[in-house]
N, C-alpha and C positions, 0 to 999 in steps of 0.2 A: 700921553698924559695920563696920568692914574685918576680915576673914579673911586677909589676903594677907601672905605671908613676904617678898616682894620680886619686882620685874620681871624676868621672863627675856628678853623679846623686846619691842622696840617699833618700829613703822614707821608711815611715811606712806602712805595709800593713795590717790592722785591720783583727781579725779573722772575718769570713764571706764574705770579700771583695774580689775582683777580679782586675787583673793589666794586662796589656800587654804593648809590647815595641818591636822594632827591634833592636837587638843586634847586631853591626856591627862586621865585621870581624876584630878581633884583639882587639876587647872588652872582658871584664869579668863580669859577674854576680854572686856577691856573695848573699847568701840567709842565715840569721842567725835565729835560733829558739830563742825568746826573754825570754819565759817563761818555757820551756820544754812543750812536748807533742803536738806540732805541727803536722800539716799534711799540704802539699803544694802540690796542684795537678798541674802538669805542662803539656801543649802541645806545640809543636813547628811545625813551617811551614817554607818554605824558603820564604824569604821576597820578593825575585823577582817574584816568581811562586808559590802560595799559593794552588796549587794541589798537590805540593810536600810536604808531611809533615811525622811528626814522624812516624816511623815503631817500635814498640816495639818487636814483634815476631822476626823480622829480627836482631833488635838489640840484643837482649839477645841471640839468635840461635847463630850468628857468634863471638860471646865472651864467648860462653859455659857457660853461667851465669844465675841464675834465680833472681839474684839481682843486683843493680848497688851501685857504689863506685869509689873512685879515681882510674883513670888509663881506665875506660870505656868511650866509645863513645855512643851519641845518634845518630841513623841513620836515614836517610829518607828513604822512599820507592823506590828513586831512587840511593841508595846507597851512597849518600854525607853524611857527618858528619855534622849534624847540631851543637851539641855541644859537646864539652869534658868536662868530670868531672875532674878537675885538683886538686881539695882538698876537702877533707871531713873529717870531725872529727867523725863521726858515723860509717862507714863501711858497712852499708846495709841501701839501699832505696828500696822501693816496686816497682815493676814494672807489678805486676799481680792483684792488686785489685781494681782497676776502680776508679769511683766516686759514690756518692750516687745520687739519685733522689728524686723528691719531695714526692713519696709515701712511699719511705724507711724513708726519715727524718719524715714524718708525723707519722709512726707506730712506730719508735725507740722514738722520743721525743715529741710526741703530737702535737697538734695544736698551730701554733705560727704564725699567720697572722699580715700583716702589721697594719690593723685596730685596733688591740688589742695591739701590742708591738711597733708600728712605726718603727724606724731603728734597732731595736733589733729582728725584725722578724727572724723567722726561714728559712735561705736559703739552698740551696743544691747544691753540686759540678757541675751535668749536666746544670742546668740553669745557672749558674753563668759562666760557660764556654761558652754558647750559647750566652749571653748576650755581652760578651768581644771579641768574635770571629766575631760577628755581625757588630762590629766597622770595621772590616776590610773586610766588603763584604762576609763574610763566613756564611754558614749556618749549620743545623743539620747535612745534609750529610757529612760535613767537620769534626765531631768529630771522633776523634780515640782513642785509649787507651792511656791513661795518666800514667806518672810518678807520684809517691806519695813520694816526699821527707819528710824525717824524720820519716816515718814510716817503720815496718818490719812485713812482713807476712811469716809465715812458714808453711810448710804442714808436716802431720804425716804418718806413713806407708799406711794408708788407702786413702790417697790423700786428708785428709781435711785441709782446710785453718784454720789458727788461726792467731789472731791478738797479737801480742808480746808487753806485757807492762809490766814494763817502759823500754822507749826506747830511746828518744832523750831528752836531758835536756837543761836547760838552757844556752845558750851560743854556742849551736853545730850550724855547717855551713856545707854548700857546696859551693863549687866554680866551676862556669862554664865557659869556654872559646868556643867562637864562632869562629870557621875557615872560616865561611862564613856568610853573612848577615842571620839573624835568626829572625823571629818573635817568641816571647816567650810570651806564654799566662798562668795566673797563678789564682789560687785562693786558699786562705787560709780557708779550710773547712776541718770538721772532717772526718776521714776515713770511707768508709762504713761498715769495718768491727770491729771499734772499738766499744767494748761494753758498753761504759759508757751511762748512762740514761739521762743524763743532756747536753743540747745543750750549747756548750761553746767552739767555735773553736778559736784557738790562733793566736796571730798576730806574722808576722815576718818581719825582716829588710831587705830591698832589696838596694843594693850599686853596681853601674855600674862603672867600671873603664876602662882606656885603657891601654893595655899591651904592655910593651916595647919592648918583644921579644917574638911574637908568636911561633916560633919554639920552642924555649926553653920551653915556658909556657906550650906547649902540648907534649913534647918530651916522658913523661912518658906515655901517651895515646898511641903514635906512636908505642912505644916499648913493650906495653904490650902483645900484639897480632898481628901475621902476617896479619890477616885480618885488622886491624885497620891501618897498614902501608899503606895499599892498598886502604882502603877507604879515608885516608887522603890525599893519593896522587891524588885519582880522584877528590877529593874535592878542591884541590889547583889547578886543572885546571880551576876552575870557576874564578879564580883570574887573569888568563893570559890577 
């Protein structure tokens, strides 16, 4: 069921690009995989106090899960809910794989510098996120564990991680609703565990809308765990 009043903003995020914006309390961010096989790394911070940021260990621990999907909340290190996952066509998004760095991209895809490839040069997740958070006065020490939307990582009985493919297909989407003002930082970059040998990050569509009934939009997240009911109650005190 849709709780949106209308789209406020829409944009195409090309593969390899990065983006950030403050998603206000009562707004939603819908992210759509346009071609299939996308990976979108996300960081999140409290817009009013950016030393408060996404804490994925607490997010997973309090919801007794190693993956993220509809009904889950993304928690800050202060116990506030930065974002609620209200809709999801996939059922599994990775919260343990992290992002690539320059050395990993060089090893996997070979040299691809700007002098040779211009705007098609090989980018990596860590540097992309650093560039984007730098626009908000943040630095390397402000990097934290990230969510990888549209990717699935599984573990075998020996604890070895494996990247599941195929997973996301064209048209798959996830919708996030903000119960507080939240700075969202994104980069559309290949997952570090993706075994492909060609550098070809996929684009995603971003759409920000106003939610007509915030309580109704996040009701399933509130009801999914007792911890989420408490976390959202704590978050709502910020709006008093």
